[in-house]
Z-matrix of the N, CA and C atoms (Angstrom, degrees):
N
C 1 1.448
C 2 1.522 1 110.00
N 3 1.334 2 118.27 1 -39.16
C 4 1.455 3 121.23 2 -179.24
C 5 1.516 4 110.25 3 -61.58
N 6 1.345 5 117.10 4 -43.45
C 7 1.465 6 119.71 5 179.70
C 8 1.520 7 110.91 6 -61.71
N 9 1.316 8 116.42 7 -40.00
C 10 1.461 9 120.08 8 178.87
C 11 1.521 10 110.65 9 -64.24
N 12 1.322 11 117.38 10 -40.23
C 13 1.459 12 120.87 11 178.62
C 14 1.524 13 110.43 12 -65.27
N 15 1.326 14 116.80 13 -40.64
C 16 1.465 15 120.61 14 177.81
C 17 1.520 16 110.13 15 -63.47
N 18 1.334 17 116.13 16 -43.45
C 19 1.458 18 119.85 17 178.67
C 20 1.520 19 110.43 18 -61.25
N 21 1.325 20 116.68 19 -42.29
C 22 1.467 21 120.52 20 178.07
C 23 1.523 22 110.20 21 -61.18
N 24 1.307 23 117.24 22 -40.42
C 25 1.463 24 120.96 23 179.94
C 26 1.531 25 110.40 24 -62.74
N 27 1.312 26 116.77 25 -42.40
C 28 1.452 27 120.09 26 -179.18
C 29 1.518 28 111.41 27 -70.16
N 30 1.333 29 117.02 28 -40.87
C 31 1.455 30 121.11 29 178.76
C 32 1.522 31 110.57 30 -64.30
N 33 1.324 32 116.87 31 -39.41
C 34 1.455 33 121.04 32 -177.89
C 35 1.526 34 112.78 33 -83.58
N 36 1.314 35 117.21 34 0.82
C 37 1.451 36 120.85 35 173.87
C 38 1.520 37 114.76 36 85.36
N 39 1.291 38 118.13 37 11.56
C 40 1.463 39 120.20 38 180.00
C 41 1.520 40 109.55 39 -90.88
N 42 1.292 41 115.61 40 134.99
C 43 1.455 42 119.66 41 175.09
C 44 1.519 43 108.27 42 -77.88
N 45 1.325 44 117.42 43 140.32
C 46 1.461 45 118.30 44 177.21
C 47 1.530 46 110.16 45 -56.01
N 48 1.308 47 115.81 46 137.02
C 49 1.457 48 121.25 47 -177.31
C 50 1.515 49 109.75 48 -131.32
N 51 1.299 50 115.40 49 161.79
C 52 1.458 51 120.57 50 178.76
C 53 1.518 52 109.37 51 -105.41
N 54 1.302 53 116.16 52 90.34
C 55 1.462 54 120.67 53 176.47
C 56 1.523 55 108.54 54 -73.43
N 57 1.305 56 115.34 55 169.74
C 58 1.454 57 121.73 56 -178.33
C 59 1.530 58 110.89 57 -62.80
N 60 1.314 59 114.94 58 157.02
C 61 1.461 60 120.87 59 -176.70
C 62 1.518 61 112.52 60 -61.90
N 63 1.318 62 118.77 61 -26.11
C 64 1.459 63 121.65 62 -176.69
C 65 1.528 64 113.27 63 -84.89
N 66 1.314 65 117.55 64 -7.44
C 67 1.465 66 121.39 65 177.64
C 68 1.521 67 108.44 66 -76.08
N 69 1.311 68 116.02 67 137.57
C 70 1.466 69 122.56 68 178.71
C 71 1.532 70 110.02 69 -45.32
N 72 1.323 71 116.50 70 133.76
C 73 1.470 72 122.12 71 -172.93
C 74 1.526 73 112.63 72 -53.55
N 75 1.329 74 117.74 73 -42.36
C 76 1.467 75 120.14 74 -177.98
C 77 1.526 76 112.02 75 -68.50
N 78 1.324 77 117.30 76 -20.44
C 79 1.468 78 121.08 77 179.90
C 80 1.527 79 112.71 78 -85.06
N 81 1.314 80 116.86 79 -24.88
C 82 1.470 81 119.82 80 -173.79
C 83 1.523 82 114.03 81 -53.07
N 84 1.340 83 119.30 82 -45.92
C 85 1.470 84 117.03 83 -179.56
C 86 1.528 85 113.61 84 -73.76
N 87 1.315 86 117.34 85 -8.17
C 88 1.458 87 120.88 86 -174.83
C 89 1.524 88 113.80 87 -98.87
N 90 1.328 89 117.27 88 -14.00
C 91 1.465 90 119.53 89 -177.09
C 92 1.522 91 110.47 90 -131.40
N 93 1.293 92 115.53 91 156.72
C 94 1.461 93 121.51 92 179.55
C 95 1.527 94 110.00 93 -86.09
N 96 1.298 95 115.45 94 160.96
C 97 1.463 96 121.10 95 173.56
C 98 1.523 97 108.11 96 -62.53
N 99 1.323 98 116.73 97 150.22
C 100 1.459 99 120.75 98 -172.87
C 101 1.527 100 114.74 99 -80.78
N 102 1.291 101 118.81 100 -14.92
C 103 1.470 102 124.01 101 179.71
C 104 1.522 103 113.46 102 62.11
N 105 1.318 104 116.98 103 26.61
C 106 1.457 105 120.73 104 174.92
C 107 1.519 106 108.85 105 -85.07
N 108 1.314 107 116.68 106 146.21
C 109 1.461 108 120.92 107 178.73
C 110 1.529 109 109.16 108 -62.22
N 111 1.305 110 115.60 109 123.73
C 112 1.468 111 122.18 110 -179.43
C 113 1.522 112 110.60 111 -51.98
N 114 1.319 113 116.65 112 126.31
C 115 1.454 114 121.43 113 176.58
C 116 1.519 115 114.74 114 81.52
N 117 1.341 116 117.36 115 -3.53
C 118 1.467 117 119.38 116 178.57
C 119 1.526 118 109.44 117 -66.55
N 120 1.306 119 115.78 118 161.53
C 121 1.456 120 120.23 119 178.95
C 122 1.531 121 110.31 120 -59.37
N 123 1.303 122 116.87 121 -42.39
C 124 1.466 123 120.65 122 178.77
C 125 1.525 124 110.83 123 -62.31
N 126 1.318 125 117.25 124 -43.50
C 127 1.461 126 120.77 125 179.16
C 128 1.526 127 111.11 126 -63.70
N 129 1.316 128 117.41 127 -37.51
C 130 1.465 129 120.54 128 179.39
C 131 1.525 130 110.97 129 -68.15
N 132 1.343 131 117.43 130 -38.49
C 133 1.460 132 120.00 131 176.14
C 134 1.535 133 110.75 132 -68.67
N 135 1.331 134 117.09 133 -35.66
C 136 1.474 135 120.16 134 177.77
C 137 1.527 136 109.73 135 -64.60
N 138 1.313 137 116.81 136 -40.25
C 139 1.462 138 119.91 137 175.81
C 140 1.529 139 109.40 138 -61.86
N 141 1.344 140 117.49 139 -41.20
C 142 1.470 141 121.11 140 177.48
C 143 1.525 142 110.12 141 -58.97
N 144 1.330 143 117.02 142 -42.34
C 145 1.462 144 121.65 143 179.10
C 146 1.529 145 110.54 144 -56.02
N 147 1.328 146 116.49 145 -45.35
C 148 1.469 147 120.56 146 -177.34
C 149 1.524 148 113.04 147 -77.22
N 150 1.323 149 118.22 148 -37.27
C 151 1.467 150 120.19 149 -169.09
C 152 1.524 151 115.59 150 -112.55
N 153 1.305 152 117.63 151 -24.91
C 154 1.463 153 120.31 152 -173.41
C 155 1.513 154 113.04 153 88.11
N 156 1.326 155 117.82 154 0.98
C 157 1.463 156 122.86 155 -178.55
C 158 1.523 157 110.02 156 -87.08
N 159 1.332 158 116.20 157 116.15
C 160 1.471 159 120.81 158 -178.46
C 161 1.523 160 113.27 159 -78.14
N 162 1.304 161 118.21 160 -27.41
C 163 1.456 162 122.07 161 176.64
C 164 1.534 163 112.71 162 43.36
N 165 1.332 164 116.61 163 49.66
C 166 1.458 165 121.10 164 176.00
C 167 1.511 166 116.10 165 79.09
N 168 1.317 167 119.39 166 12.06
C 169 1.462 168 122.07 167 178.86
C 170 1.522 169 109.53 168 -73.78
N 171 1.310 170 116.34 169 125.17
C 172 1.461 171 120.99 170 178.61
C 173 1.518 172 111.62 171 -65.91
N 174 1.325 173 116.67 172 135.03
C 175 1.451 174 121.56 173 178.82
C 176 1.508 175 114.56 174 76.20
N 177 1.298 176 116.88 175 9.17
C 178 1.463 177 121.97 176 -177.33
C 179 1.523 178 110.51 177 -89.39
N 180 1.327 179 115.66 178 137.56
C 181 1.454 180 121.98 179 171.50
C 182 1.516 181 106.89 180 -108.39
N 183 1.312 182 116.38 181 110.78
C 184 1.453 183 121.17 182 -174.95
C 185 1.512 184 113.28 183 -80.53
N 186 1.311 185 113.69 184 176.21
C 187 1.454 186 120.99 185 175.72
C 188 1.504 187 112.95 186 92.72
N 189 1.307 188 114.67 187 -135.92
C 190 1.451 189 122.20 188 -176.05
C 191 1.517 190 109.95 189 -98.89
N 192 1.300 191 117.74 190 148.46
C 193 1.457 192 126.85 191 0.07
C 194 1.530 193 111.80 192 -80.49
N 195 1.295 194 113.93 193 155.69
C 196 1.464 195 121.43 194 171.85
C 197 1.520 196 106.47 195 -144.06
N 198 1.323 197 116.94 196 157.00
C 199 1.466 198 119.28 197 -170.72
C 200 1.526 199 112.35 198 -67.01
N 201 1.312 200 119.30 199 -36.07
C 202 1.468 201 120.13 200 177.05
C 203 1.525 202 110.10 201 -57.46
N 204 1.327 203 116.91 202 -43.34
C 205 1.458 204 121.19 203 179.15
C 206 1.515 205 112.48 204 -67.95
N 207 1.325 206 116.12 205 -40.64
C 208 1.470 207 120.25 206 179.96
C 209 1.529 208 110.18 207 -63.96
N 210 1.318 209 117.64 208 -41.63
C 211 1.470 210 120.53 209 177.43
C 212 1.526 211 109.15 210 -57.31
N 213 1.320 212 117.64 211 -46.99
C 214 1.463 213 120.85 212 179.30
C 215 1.511 214 112.54 213 -60.55
N 216 1.325 215 117.63 214 -41.25
C 217 1.468 216 121.34 215 179.04
C 218 1.525 217 111.11 216 -65.12
N 219 1.325 218 116.62 217 -42.22
C 220 1.464 219 120.09 218 -179.40
C 221 1.527 220 111.14 219 -64.78
N 222 1.319 221 116.63 220 -44.40
C 223 1.469 222 120.40 221 179.62
C 224 1.524 223 109.84 222 -63.48
N 225 1.324 224 117.57 223 -41.52
C 226 1.470 225 121.13 224 -179.42
C 227 1.534 226 111.51 225 -64.86
N 228 1.320 227 117.73 226 -33.22
C 229 1.467 228 121.37 227 -179.91
C 230 1.522 229 112.95 228 -79.14
N 231 1.300 230 117.98 229 -19.52
C 232 1.463 231 121.81 230 -175.59
C 233 1.526 232 111.12 231 -73.99
N 234 1.313 233 114.46 232 151.57
C 235 1.466 234 119.80 233 172.50
C 236 1.523 235 107.97 234 -63.05
N 237 1.329 236 117.84 235 145.72
C 238 1.477 237 119.71 236 -178.61
C 239 1.525 238 113.51 237 -51.19
N 240 1.314 239 118.25 238 -37.31
C 241 1.461 240 121.02 239 -178.81
C 242 1.534 241 112.83 240 -71.21
N 243 1.331 242 117.35 241 -15.70
C 244 1.467 243 121.25 242 -178.09
C 245 1.524 244 113.19 243 -106.14
N 246 1.307 245 117.77 244 -2.87
C 247 1.467 246 120.20 245 -171.80
C 248 1.524 247 113.48 246 -59.98
N 249 1.306 248 118.99 247 -40.72
C 250 1.466 249 119.98 248 -179.66
C 251 1.522 250 111.07 249 -66.83
N 252 1.329 251 117.05 250 -39.93
C 253 1.465 252 120.30 251 178.02
C 254 1.526 253 110.49 252 -66.48
N 255 1.327 254 116.73 253 -40.41
C 256 1.463 255 120.83 254 178.35
C 257 1.527 256 109.84 255 -64.26
N 258 1.320 257 116.75 256 -44.30
C 259 1.463 258 120.54 257 179.03
C 260 1.525 259 110.62 258 -58.20
N 261 1.317 260 116.74 259 -50.03
C 262 1.466 261 120.13 260 -178.05
C 263 1.526 262 111.20 261 -61.14
N 264 1.325 263 117.39 262 -45.29
C 265 1.467 264 120.83 263 -178.12
C 266 1.527 265 110.45 264 -67.29
N 267 1.325 266 117.49 265 -42.91
C 268 1.471 267 120.80 266 -179.74
C 269 1.528 268 110.78 267 -64.75
N 270 1.314 269 116.92 268 -41.74
C 271 1.470 270 119.91 269 179.21
C 272 1.526 271 110.48 270 -62.39
N 273 1.315 272 117.52 271 -40.76
C 274 1.466 273 120.55 272 -178.67
C 275 1.523 274 112.54 273 -75.10
N 276 1.320 275 117.15 274 -25.76
C 277 1.464 276 119.92 275 175.50
C 278 1.523 277 110.90 276 -68.33
N 279 1.329 278 117.24 277 -30.13
C 280 1.465 279 121.15 278 -178.76
C 281 1.516 280 113.19 279 -53.45
N 282 1.322 281 119.37 280 -57.92
C 283 1.469 282 119.70 281 179.23
C 284 1.530 283 113.15 282 -64.89
N 285 1.319 284 117.84 283 -36.82
C 286 1.457 285 120.41 284 179.41
C 287 1.528 286 110.12 285 -56.66
N 288 1.326 287 116.10 286 -49.34
C 289 1.459 288 121.01 287 -177.56
C 290 1.527 289 111.04 288 -80.16
N 291 1.320 290 116.69 289 -48.52
C 292 1.461 291 121.37 290 -172.98
C 293 1.517 292 114.23 291 -64.52
N 294 1.308 293 117.63 292 -40.72
C 295 1.466 294 119.44 293 -179.18
C 296 1.528 295 111.34 294 -68.61
N 297 1.323 296 116.97 295 -31.65
C 298 1.472 297 119.22 296 176.27
C 299 1.527 298 110.36 297 -74.24
N 300 1.329 299 117.79 298 -41.84
C 301 1.460 300 122.37 299 -179.26
C 302 1.528 301 111.62 300 -62.22
N 303 1.321 302 117.63 301 -30.51
C 304 1.463 303 121.06 302 -176.87
C 305 1.532 304 113.64 303 -86.05
N 306 1.305 305 118.00 304 -5.56
C 307 1.472 306 120.52 305 178.94
C 308 1.522 307 109.67 306 -66.33
N 309 1.331 308 118.10 307 159.68
C 310 1.468 309 120.23 308 178.34
C 311 1.529 310 111.67 309 -55.13
N 312 1.314 311 115.11 310 145.31
C 313 1.465 312 122.51 311 -173.05
C 314 1.531 313 112.89 312 -53.50
N 315 1.316 314 117.41 313 -37.32
C 316 1.464 315 119.90 314 -175.56
C 317 1.532 316 113.89 315 -74.50
N 318 1.332 317 118.51 316 -11.26
C 319 1.464 318 120.53 317 -179.83
C 320 1.529 319 113.96 318 -123.06
N 321 1.306 320 117.97 319 -16.32
C 322 1.468 321 118.62 320 -177.60
C 323 1.522 322 110.85 321 -69.90
N 324 1.303 323 114.61 322 152.03
C 325 1.460 324 120.61 323 -179.32
C 326 1.529 325 111.80 324 -114.67
N 327 1.317 326 117.24 325 -5.43
C 328 1.467 327 122.43 326 174.96
C 329 1.514 328 107.00 327 -121.02
N 330 1.330 329 116.29 328 123.14
C 331 1.461 330 120.25 329 -179.70
C 332 1.527 331 110.05 330 -117.25
N 333 1.327 332 116.40 331 -176.35
C 334 1.470 333 120.74 332 -176.12
C 335 1.523 334 111.77 333 -64.22
N 336 1.317 335 117.45 334 -33.24
C 337 1.461 336 120.11 335 175.20
C 338 1.522 337 111.50 336 -61.92
N 339 1.328 338 116.02 337 -39.63
C 340 1.463 339 120.24 338 176.29
C 341 1.519 340 110.81 339 -63.46
N 342 1.339 341 116.58 340 -41.23
C 343 1.470 342 119.62 341 178.36
C 344 1.522 343 110.46 342 -58.50
N 345 1.336 344 116.73 343 -43.39
C 346 1.470 345 120.09 344 178.43
C 347 1.530 346 110.70 345 -62.65
N 348 1.324 347 116.51 346 -40.70
C 349 1.462 348 120.17 347 177.62
C 350 1.521 349 112.06 348 -64.64
N 351 1.329 350 116.45 349 -42.15
C 352 1.464 351 120.28 350 177.88
C 353 1.525 352 110.00 351 -61.06
N 354 1.334 353 115.64 352 -44.13
C 355 1.463 354 119.31 353 -179.80
C 356 1.530 355 110.73 354 -62.07
N 357 1.323 356 117.03 355 -42.61
C 358 1.466 357 120.67 356 179.02
C 359 1.530 358 110.57 357 -61.45
N 360 1.322 359 117.11 358 -42.25
C 361 1.465 360 120.86 359 177.79
C 362 1.519 361 110.66 360 -62.01
N 363 1.322 362 116.95 361 -45.06
C 364 1.467 363 120.55 362 -179.82
C 365 1.522 364 111.17 363 -63.31
N 366 1.316 365 117.24 364 -41.30
C 367 1.463 366 120.90 365 -178.01
C 368 1.525 367 112.12 366 -71.60
N 369 1.322 368 117.39 367 -33.21
C 370 1.465 369 119.78 368 -174.67
C 371 1.528 370 113.74 369 -87.97
N 372 1.304 371 117.84 370 -13.29
C 373 1.466 372 120.57 371 -178.90
C 374 1.522 373 110.40 372 -76.58
N 375 1.324 374 114.44 373 126.31
C 376 1.473 375 118.58 374 177.32
C 377 1.528 376 110.77 375 -66.75
N 378 1.317 377 115.84 376 -39.99
C 379 1.463 378 121.73 377 178.99
C 380 1.530 379 107.44 378 -98.39
N 381 1.318 380 116.43 379 115.59
C 382 1.462 381 121.98 380 -174.98
C 383 1.526 382 111.72 381 -60.03
N 384 1.317 383 117.88 382 -44.08
C 385 1.462 384 120.61 383 -179.26
C 386 1.524 385 111.75 384 -65.79
N 387 1.314 386 117.50 385 -37.12
C 388 1.463 387 120.75 386 177.44
C 389 1.528 388 109.66 387 -65.39
N 390 1.320 389 116.84 388 -44.02
C 391 1.464 390 120.87 389 178.32
C 392 1.516 391 111.80 390 -60.64
N 393 1.334 392 116.55 391 -43.39
C 394 1.461 393 119.48 392 178.14
C 395 1.523 394 111.06 393 -65.79
N 396 1.318 395 117.20 394 -35.55
C 397 1.456 396 120.46 395 176.74
C 398 1.517 397 111.46 396 -62.56
N 399 1.339 398 116.50 397 -41.14
C 400 1.468 399 120.42 398 177.13
C 401 1.519 400 110.89 399 -63.22
N 402 1.318 401 116.34 400 -45.58
C 403 1.467 402 120.44 401 -179.54
C 404 1.522 403 110.45 402 -63.51
N 405 1.318 404 117.40 403 -43.59
C 406 1.462 405 119.85 404 179.15
C 407 1.529 406 110.72 405 -60.83
N 408 1.332 407 117.15 406 -43.79
C 409 1.462 408 120.54 407 179.43
C 410 1.526 409 110.51 408 -62.83
N 411 1.330 410 117.40 409 -43.00
C 412 1.466 411 120.79 410 178.93
C 413 1.522 412 110.77 411 -63.16
N 414 1.325 413 116.90 412 -44.83
C 415 1.459 414 121.26 413 -179.31
C 416 1.530 415 110.55 414 -63.42
N 417 1.308 416 117.13 415 -45.85
C 418 1.476 417 119.91 416 179.74
C 419 1.531 418 111.32 417 -62.69
N 420 1.341 419 116.73 418 -38.71
C 421 1.464 420 120.08 419 178.61
C 422 1.530 421 110.34 420 -64.67
N 423 1.325 422 117.44 421 -41.73
C 424 1.468 423 120.49 422 178.25
C 425 1.522 424 110.81 423 -64.29
N 426 1.306 425 116.79 424 -44.12
C 427 1.467 426 120.66 425 -178.91
C 428 1.534 427 110.26 426 -64.42
N 429 1.318 428 116.41 427 -35.94
C 430 1.459 429 120.40 428 179.45
C 431 1.524 430 112.57 429 -74.69
N 432 1.326 431 116.55 430 -7.43
C 433 1.453 432 120.10 431 176.50
C 434 1.509 433 114.57 432 106.19
N 435 1.316 434 116.79 433 -0.38
C 436 1.458 435 119.50 434 -178.80
C 437 1.509 436 114.10 435 -86.51
N 438 1.320 437 117.79 436 -0.60
C 439 1.461 438 119.01 437 -174.68
C 440 1.498 439 115.08 438 -106.30
N 441 1.298 440 119.55 439 0.65
C 442 1.470 441 121.01 440 -178.71
C 443 1.500 442 109.71 441 -122.56
């Protein structure tokens, strides 16, 4: 699986990167490191986004859903011929959504309600790639300022 992910990264033009240790193994070669200050509040919330581990974060509800788990669910639901494309798209959606969700409350444009909506869209879409496309479009619109 790792070789396939590396091949997908090269085909899609992404340079291999060293993502954080908590990022799903198949995603690591597909995304860049987040450049968050180690141990910062934002970095701890970003880790929560990927893993579900609250690690002492106040007001945090740990466990599921978390992005590592969602990536696995999306890949499992995809047709075998689409799994590599789904993996690459899901891995790249993680930083797009997660880094915005972890920003300070007064400036972020994606909140926990949006995460629930994104998850509902992903779960209800018959075609996994179409569902991810909808979520990506919604996330980009929110980040650009059209969602608040």
